[in-house]
Steps between C-alpha positions, in 0.01 A plus 500: 500500500728807489431812707297781353647850493259604776624219726864584424448869582335407829791267588763764417325766712476254789877446478594868522495608136367844411312560175671770296328745271544401139403609156207374296659158444347160568736441792500585870832581670584392854807607697634366830697772683670247731637259239505758214320257267271613220228273355278552199163324497301483180142614541380276218402191701 
């Protein structure tokens, strides 16, 4: 079974990602200041 968005957000935060402020979209943005990676997680699932 695939991860839910809640599980993915928890995993990203555990690995040093910071949740960024976003607009009223159905996505949550996470940024890692060390590796300079940006991830978008859909909030639908």
